[in-house]
N, CA and C atoms as an extended XYZ file, in Angstrom:
315
Properties=species:S:1:pos:R:3:atomname:S:1:resname:S:1:resid:I:1 pbc="F F F"
N        17.677        0.168       -8.127 N   MET     1
C        16.781       -0.874       -7.414 CA  MET     1
C        15.997       -2.025       -8.489 C   MET     1
N        16.485       -1.438       -9.746 N   ASN     2
C        15.979       -2.004      -10.506 CA  ASN     2
C        17.652       -2.966      -11.484 C   ASN     2
N        18.446       -2.806      -10.755 N   GLU     3
C        19.412       -4.014      -11.597 CA  GLU     3
C        18.807       -4.982      -11.292 C   GLU     3
N        19.425       -6.348      -11.942 N   ILE     4
C        19.537       -7.428      -11.908 CA  ILE     4
C        19.955       -8.080      -10.414 C   ILE     4
N        19.569       -8.878       -9.533 N   LEU     5
C        19.850       -9.126       -8.654 CA  LEU     5
C        20.899      -11.189       -8.915 C   LEU     5
N        19.377      -11.064       -9.023 N   PHE     6
C        19.988      -12.467       -9.795 CA  PHE     6
C        19.065      -13.551      -11.240 C   PHE     6
N        19.349      -13.750      -11.759 N   ARG     7
C        18.230      -14.269      -12.802 CA  ARG     7
C        18.630      -16.137      -12.617 C   ARG     7
N        17.642      -16.535      -12.656 N   LEU     8
C        17.439      -18.052      -12.835 CA  LEU     8
C        17.008      -18.672      -14.213 C   LEU     8
N        17.379      -19.426      -14.870 N   GLU     9
C        17.412      -19.755      -16.174 CA  GLU     9
C        16.269      -21.437      -15.764 C   GLU     9
N        15.084      -21.459      -15.795 N   LEU    10
C        14.102      -22.882      -15.716 CA  LEU    10
C        14.002      -23.256      -17.585 C   LEU    10
N        14.601      -24.176      -17.833 N   GLY    11
C        14.330      -24.537      -19.604 CA  GLY    11
C        14.204      -23.082      -20.913 C   GLY    11
N        13.325      -22.985      -20.934 N   PRO    12
C        12.795      -21.899      -21.423 CA  PRO    12
C        12.042      -20.183      -20.863 C   PRO    12
N        11.814      -20.512      -19.471 N   LEU    13
C        11.782      -19.567      -18.804 CA  LEU    13
C        12.667      -19.065      -17.922 C   LEU    13
N        12.702      -17.611      -17.681 N   ALA    14
C        13.876      -17.299      -16.830 CA  ALA    14
C        13.263      -16.791      -15.860 C   ALA    14
N        13.625      -16.002      -14.533 N   LEU    15
C        12.610      -15.589      -13.979 CA  LEU    15
C        14.076      -14.384      -13.302 C   LEU    15
N        13.745      -13.778      -13.254 N   VAL    16
C        15.358      -12.331      -13.088 CA  VAL    16
C        14.293      -11.233      -11.913 C   VAL    16
N        15.489      -11.846      -10.873 N   ILE    17
C        14.931      -10.625       -9.541 CA  ILE    17
C        15.848       -9.384       -9.637 C   ILE    17
N        14.951       -8.356       -9.542 N   THR    18
C        15.695       -6.653       -9.245 CA  THR    18
C        14.717       -6.643       -8.025 C   THR    18
N        15.695       -5.945       -7.092 N   GLY    19
C        15.071       -4.981       -6.064 CA  GLY    19
C        13.687       -4.792       -6.068 C   GLY    19
N        13.241       -4.147       -6.492 N   TRP    20
C        11.534       -4.340       -6.536 CA  TRP    20
C        10.668       -4.925       -6.487 C   TRP    20
N        11.514       -6.096       -7.353 N   LYS    21
C        10.146       -7.591       -7.524 CA  LYS    21
C        10.724       -7.906       -6.093 C   LYS    21
N        11.894       -7.807       -5.621 N   LEU    22
C        11.938       -8.436       -4.545 CA  LEU    22
C        10.708       -7.966       -3.287 C   LEU    22
N        11.150       -7.097       -3.056 N   VAL    23
C        10.366       -5.794       -2.154 CA  VAL    23
C         8.557       -6.475       -2.593 C   VAL    23
N         8.496       -6.599       -4.226 N   GLY    24
C         6.591       -7.237       -4.479 CA  GLY    24
C         6.836       -8.917       -3.939 C   GLY    24
N         7.695       -9.874       -3.831 N   TYR    25
C         7.615      -10.855       -3.794 CA  TYR    25
C         7.706      -11.170       -1.603 C   TYR    25
N         8.450      -10.201       -1.160 N   ILE    26
C         7.738      -10.445        0.705 CA  ILE    26
C         6.495       -9.946        0.827 C   ILE    26
N         6.571       -8.967        0.017 N   GLY    27
C         4.810       -8.437        0.343 CA  GLY    27
C         3.804       -9.324        0.120 C   GLY    27
N         4.106       -9.350       -0.915 N   VAL    28
C         2.642      -10.539       -1.596 CA  VAL    28
C         3.124      -11.986       -0.721 C   VAL    28
N         4.209      -12.792        0.093 N   ILE    29
C         4.568      -13.774        0.940 CA  ILE    29
C         3.661      -13.718        2.046 C   ILE    29
N         3.941      -12.242        2.913 N   LEU    30
C         3.195      -11.606        3.967 CA  LEU    30
C         1.593      -11.895        4.440 C   LEU    30
N         1.205      -11.202        2.756 N   PHE    31
C        -0.570      -11.072        2.451 CA  PHE    31
C        -0.998      -12.539        2.396 C   PHE    31
N        -0.044      -12.857        1.671 N   ALA    32
C        -0.789      -14.658        1.783 CA  ALA    32
C        -0.460      -15.183        2.679 C   ALA    32
N         0.478      -15.435        3.445 N   GLY    33
C         1.092      -16.214        4.531 CA  GLY    33
C         0.406      -16.142        5.951 C   GLY    33
N        -0.097      -14.315        5.848 N   ARG    34
C        -1.113      -14.654        7.076 CA  ARG    34
C        -2.473      -14.864        7.495 C   ARG    34
N        -2.755      -15.508        6.364 N   TRP    35
C        -4.098      -16.909        5.946 CA  TRP    35
C        -3.652      -18.045        6.820 C   TRP    35
N        -2.439      -18.685        6.177 N   VAL    36
C        -1.496      -19.343        7.845 CA  VAL    36
C        -1.527      -19.475        8.548 C   VAL    36
N        -1.512      -18.195        9.610 N   VAL    37
C        -1.155      -17.268       10.268 CA  VAL    37
C        -2.486      -18.064       11.346 C   VAL    37
N        -3.653      -17.502       10.413 N   GLN    38
C        -4.657      -17.377       11.016 CA  GLN    38
C        -5.558      -18.907       10.832 C   GLN    38
N        -5.148      -19.705       10.483 N   LEU    39
C        -5.550      -21.187       10.354 CA  LEU    39
C        -5.047      -21.967       11.456 C   LEU    39
N        -3.844      -21.394       11.375 N   ILE    40
C        -3.417      -22.084       12.767 CA  ILE    40
C        -3.340      -21.656       13.489 C   ILE    40
N        -3.619      -20.678       13.624 N   ALA    41
C        -4.451      -19.907       15.346 CA  ALA    41
C        -6.154      -20.023       15.620 C   ALA    41
N        -6.662      -20.527       14.717 N   SER    42
C        -7.944      -21.280       14.632 CA  SER    42
C        -8.293      -22.320       15.528 C   SER    42
N        -6.665      -23.486       14.620 N   ARG    43
C        -7.230      -24.886       14.903 CA  ARG    43
C        -6.279      -24.786       16.391 C   ARG    43
N        -5.465      -23.680       16.951 N   ARG    44
C        -5.305      -24.123       18.319 CA  ARG    44
C        -6.779      -23.626       19.227 C   ARG    44
N        -7.228      -22.827       18.929 N   ALA    45
C        -8.484      -22.434       19.767 CA  ALA    45
C        -9.646      -22.895       19.207 C   ALA    45
N        -9.641      -23.674       17.753 N   GLY    46
C       -10.795      -24.469       17.728 CA  GLY    46
C       -11.847      -23.804       17.362 C   GLY    46
N       -11.646      -22.474       17.052 N   ARG    47
C       -13.213      -21.971       16.940 CA  ARG    47
C       -12.116      -20.649       15.411 C   ARG    47
N       -13.008      -19.929       14.837 N   PRO    48
C       -12.412      -19.385       14.249 CA  PRO    48
C       -11.449      -17.803       14.804 C   PRO    48
N       -10.197      -17.278       14.681 N   VAL    49
C        -9.828      -16.312       14.966 CA  VAL    49
C        -8.930      -15.428       14.100 C   VAL    49
N        -8.985      -14.350       14.760 N   MET    50
C        -8.475      -13.392       13.844 CA  MET    50
C        -6.150      -13.415       14.939 C   MET    50
N        -5.786      -13.471       15.025 N   PRO    51
C        -5.243      -13.199       15.621 CA  PRO    51
C        -4.103      -11.141       15.437 C   PRO    51
N        -4.036      -11.006       16.560 N   ARG    52
C        -3.127       -9.735       16.357 CA  ARG    52
C        -1.882       -9.527       14.770 C   ARG    52
N        -1.478      -10.568       15.088 N   SER    53
C         0.108      -11.161       13.873 CA  SER    53
C        -0.837      -11.290       12.391 C   SER    53
N        -2.340      -11.867       12.579 N   PHE    54
C        -2.554      -11.145       10.985 CA  PHE    54
C        -2.802      -10.010       10.398 C   PHE    54
N        -2.879       -9.017       11.201 N   TRP    55
C        -3.104       -7.924       10.980 CA  TRP    55
C        -2.488       -6.954       10.833 C   TRP    55
N        -1.250       -7.265       11.606 N   TYR    56
C         0.404       -6.649       11.153 CA  TYR    56
C         0.976       -7.119        9.564 C   TYR    56
N         0.596       -8.362        9.654 N   MET    57
C         1.081       -8.797        8.690 CA  MET    57
C         0.225       -8.159        7.755 C   MET    57
N        -0.666       -8.306        7.029 N   SER    58
C        -2.168       -7.623        6.367 CA  SER    58
C        -1.144       -6.647        6.369 C   SER    58
N        -1.479       -5.184        7.244 N   VAL    59
C        -0.596       -3.634        6.926 CA  VAL    59
C         0.572       -4.414        6.343 C   VAL    59
N         1.994       -4.780        6.692 N   ALA    60
C         3.224       -4.824        5.926 CA  ALA    60
C         3.162       -5.002        4.570 C   ALA    60
N         2.591       -6.583        4.296 N   GLY    61
C         2.551       -7.119        3.117 CA  GLY    61
C         1.774       -6.393        2.026 C   GLY    61
N         0.755       -5.142        2.584 N   SER    62
C        -0.008       -4.407        1.347 CA  SER    62
C         0.781       -3.101        1.269 C   SER    62
N         1.616       -2.594        2.233 N   LEU    63
C         2.744       -1.104        2.046 CA  LEU    63
C         3.292       -1.534        1.427 C   LEU    63
N         4.419       -3.193        2.101 N   LEU    64
C         5.404       -3.372        0.352 CA  LEU    64
C         4.497       -3.211       -0.292 C   LEU    64
N         3.690       -3.983       -1.125 N   LEU    65
C         3.172       -4.235       -2.304 CA  LEU    65
C         2.495       -2.910       -3.187 C   LEU    65
N         1.778       -1.821       -2.208 N   LEU    66
C         1.947       -0.612       -2.290 CA  LEU    66
C         2.917        0.390       -2.657 C   LEU    66
N         3.969        0.443       -2.307 N   THR    67
C         5.494        0.154       -2.416 CA  THR    67
C         6.010       -0.202       -3.578 C   THR    67
N         5.262       -1.480       -3.952 N   TYR    68
C         5.866       -1.855       -5.023 CA  TYR    68
C         5.231       -1.584       -6.173 C   TYR    68
N         4.177       -1.632       -6.407 N   PHE    69
C         3.193       -0.869       -7.694 CA  PHE    69
C         3.602        0.675       -7.467 C   PHE    69
N         3.507        1.510       -6.534 N   ILE    70
C         3.695        2.718       -6.651 CA  ILE    70
C         5.041        3.497       -7.154 C   ILE    70
N         6.204        2.811       -6.856 N   ILE    71
C         7.304        2.974       -7.459 CA  ILE    71
C         8.033        2.194       -7.624 C   ILE    71
N         7.509        0.610       -8.174 N   GLY    72
C         8.200       -0.195       -9.043 CA  GLY    72
C         7.852       -0.650      -10.199 C   GLY    72
N         7.147       -0.640      -10.609 N   LYS    73
C         6.200       -0.572      -11.241 CA  LYS    73
C         5.066        0.911      -12.020 C   LYS    73
N         4.770        1.650      -11.151 N   ASN    74
C         3.868        2.780      -12.163 CA  ASN    74
C         2.403        1.867      -12.043 C   ASN    74
N         2.072        1.451      -11.680 N   ASP    75
C         0.855        0.223      -11.438 CA  ASP    75
C        -0.324        1.235      -11.319 C   ASP    75
N        -1.453        1.668      -11.941 N   SER    76
C        -2.509        2.151      -10.933 CA  SER    76
C        -3.068        1.263      -10.582 C   SER    76
N        -3.615        0.164      -11.268 N   VAL    77
C        -3.717       -1.343      -11.217 CA  VAL    77
C        -3.664       -2.244       -9.816 C   VAL    77
N        -2.754       -2.231       -9.329 N   GLY    78
C        -1.788       -2.626       -8.436 CA  GLY    78
C        -1.531       -2.106       -7.152 C   GLY    78
N        -1.933       -0.523       -7.517 N   VAL    79
C        -2.159        0.202       -6.254 CA  VAL    79
C        -3.784        0.408       -5.648 C   VAL    79
N        -4.764        0.467       -7.030 N   LEU    80
C        -6.092        0.160       -6.305 CA  LEU    80
C        -6.524       -1.099       -5.646 C   LEU    80
N        -5.552       -2.151       -6.360 N   SER    81
C        -6.143       -3.493       -5.195 CA  SER    81
C        -5.301       -3.880       -4.152 C   SER    81
N        -4.453       -2.983       -3.445 N   ASN    82
C        -4.092       -2.731       -2.583 CA  ASN    82
C        -4.210       -1.707       -1.503 C   ASN    82
N        -4.859       -0.646       -1.952 N   LEU    83
C        -4.909        0.560       -1.032 CA  LEU    83
C        -5.766        0.142        0.342 C   LEU    83
N        -7.271       -0.660       -0.221 N   PHE    84
C        -8.290       -0.703        0.457 CA  PHE    84
C        -8.148       -1.906        1.059 C   PHE    84
N        -6.946       -2.622        0.795 N   PRO    85
C        -6.968       -3.556        2.285 CA  PRO    85
C        -5.584       -2.935        3.280 C   PRO    85
N        -5.008       -1.994        2.600 N   ALA    86
C        -4.351       -1.761        3.696 CA  ALA    86
C        -4.511       -0.739        4.759 C   ALA    86
N        -5.880        0.071        4.124 N   PHE    87
C        -6.747        0.897        5.025 CA  PHE    87
C        -7.468        0.012        5.945 C   PHE    87
N        -8.189       -1.285        5.619 N   THR    88
C        -9.072       -2.062        6.160 CA  THR    88
C        -8.027       -2.590        7.677 C   THR    88
N        -7.150       -2.982        7.364 N   ALA    89
C        -5.864       -3.855        7.866 CA  ALA    89
C        -5.471       -2.932        8.885 C   ALA    89
N        -5.067       -1.670        8.700 N   ALA    90
C        -4.644       -0.591        9.501 CA  ALA    90
C        -5.672       -0.572       10.587 C   ALA    90
N        -6.795        0.214       10.167 N   TYR    91
C        -7.714        0.286       10.928 CA  TYR    91
C        -8.219       -0.975       11.931 C   TYR    91
N        -8.340       -2.475       11.643 N   ASN    92
C        -8.534       -3.728       12.278 CA  ASN    92
C        -7.768       -3.569       13.168 C   ASN    92
N        -6.644       -3.450       12.453 N   LEU    93
C        -5.281       -2.998       13.973 CA  LEU    93
C        -5.469       -2.010       15.028 C   LEU    93
N        -5.628       -1.305       14.521 N   TRP    94
C        -5.883        0.029       15.768 CA  TRP    94
C        -7.229       -0.356       16.326 C   TRP    94
N        -8.443       -1.157       15.811 N   LEU    95
C        -9.475       -1.362       16.281 CA  LEU    95
C        -8.730       -2.825       17.689 C   LEU    95
N        -8.047       -3.705       17.419 N   ASP    96
C        -7.850       -4.791       17.819 CA  ASP    96
C        -7.172       -4.359       19.161 C   ASP    96
N        -5.577       -3.091       18.628 N   ILE    97
C        -5.037       -2.757       20.135 CA  ILE    97
C        -6.176       -2.139       20.695 C   ILE    97
N        -6.770       -1.118       20.304 N   LYS    98
C        -8.059       -0.291       21.165 CA  LYS    98
C        -8.247       -1.222       22.222 C   LYS    98
N        -9.440       -2.099       21.551 N   HIS    99
C       -10.229       -3.100       22.131 CA  HIS    99
C        -9.182       -4.107       23.357 C   HIS    99
N        -8.122       -4.351       23.066 N   ARG   100
C        -7.684       -4.865       23.856 CA  ARG   100
C        -6.805       -4.469       25.239 C   ARG   100
N        -6.555       -3.051       25.063 N   SER   101
C        -5.898       -2.051       26.034 CA  SER   101
C        -7.327       -1.998       26.586 C   SER   101
N        -8.222       -1.458       26.776 N   ALA   102
C        -9.580       -1.176       26.921 CA  ALA   102
C        -9.842       -2.286       28.096 C   ALA   102
N        -9.685       -3.514       26.966 N   SER   103
C       -10.012       -5.029       28.425 CA  SER   103
C        -9.268       -5.343       29.243 C   SER   103
N        -8.237       -4.850       29.117 N   ALA   104
C        -7.240       -5.123       30.080 CA  ALA   104
C        -6.806       -4.100       31.084 C   ALA   104
N        -7.654       -2.909       30.862 N   ALA   105
C        -7.706       -1.660       31.876 CA  ALA   105
C        -9.158       -2.165       33.328 C   ALA   105
């Protein structure tokens, strides 16, 4: 996973992409993109809304970032900064599923 997949030269800057960086980038895109999903859902509802896809994206993004920081980078700061959001997102997803199934019954 540390092999270079591709390298992009941008003048004096070089962007080097490895498998682990790809995992990290996908995690960041999911984790940041959840706010776009939340914005769209809120605009449609005309009030603040947290759609279930927000929590799925939070869990997936956090787990990918944790994987990147634990295995790919061995970076304790990155692990600590993503551990709590992963737990919180998983808990909120569980609450949302529990609440919706209880109200459906």
